N, C-alpha and C positions, 0 to 999 in steps of 0.2 A: 504494500500500500504506500502511496506517496504521502509524505508528511508535510502539510502546509504549515504546521505549528512548530515553533522552535523547541518546544519542550516535550513533544510526543503525546500530549493529552488528546488532541483531536487529529484524526487521520482522515484524509480525503482519498478514497480509492480511485476516483476519477474526477479530479478537480474541474470545476465548471464555474468560474467566477462570474460569468454573465447570467447565471441561472436566476430566476425570479424568486425562488424559494429554497431554503436550506433545511434539509431533513437531518436532524442530529439524533443519532441512535446510541442507546445504552445497551451493552450486552447483559445477558442474564448472569446471575450469581454463578461463579465457577467457570464462566465462559470468557471469551476475549473478543476483540473487535473483528477477528477473523470470521465470526459467524455471519457477518454481513458482506462477505467477500463478493458474492454474486449479485447482490441487490442492484448495483448501479445499472447493470444491463437491462433491468426491468423497469427502470424509472424514465419518465419523459425528460427531454432535454431541458425543460424549464426547472428541473429539480437537481440541486447539488446535495449529495449525501456526505455527511461527516460522521465519523464514529468515534466515540469516546473510549480511550484505552486506559483503564485504571491501572495503578501501580500493582505490580505482582502478577500481571497477566500479559500474555503475548510478548511483544518486543520489550516490555517493561518487567519481565519476569524476575530480574535480579533486584528490583526495587522492593522495599518493604510495603506490605499491604497497609492501607489505612483502615483500622479496625473499628472505628466509630463513625456512625452515619453523620452526625452533626458536623464534625470537622471536614469529612469528605464532601459533604454538600457545599460547604463554604468554599472549599478549594475548587471544586468543579464549577461552581457559579463564577468564580473569578476567572478561571481558565477559558470559559465560554464567552466572556465579554467581547473579544474581538470577532466572534462569529455570529453575533446577533445584530449585525449591521443591516440586515434585510429581513423580510418576513421569514419566520422559522417555525418549525414544529419539532417536538420531541417524540421519539418512539422508544419504548423500553418495556420489558416484561420480565418476569422472573418465574422460574419453574417452582 
């Protein structure tokens, strides 16, 4: 996945800066951003998909997990600020 973010929190499998809408996806517990690998092929050109890669998962496997939801929520909110410069939606689910 191409990484448009300098810190690796948000990955863009198929960057599309001209898209009208940004879909920001959160992987399920125990998963990684890789679960969304094939999604861009099924999205219209007006949608750019970004996937959030949490510490301790995927390419960030060597980083420590954030074990508490409140601090993780604050960090993710801060990291997403550069990517909410256009209409956006969140997608996420947990098993």
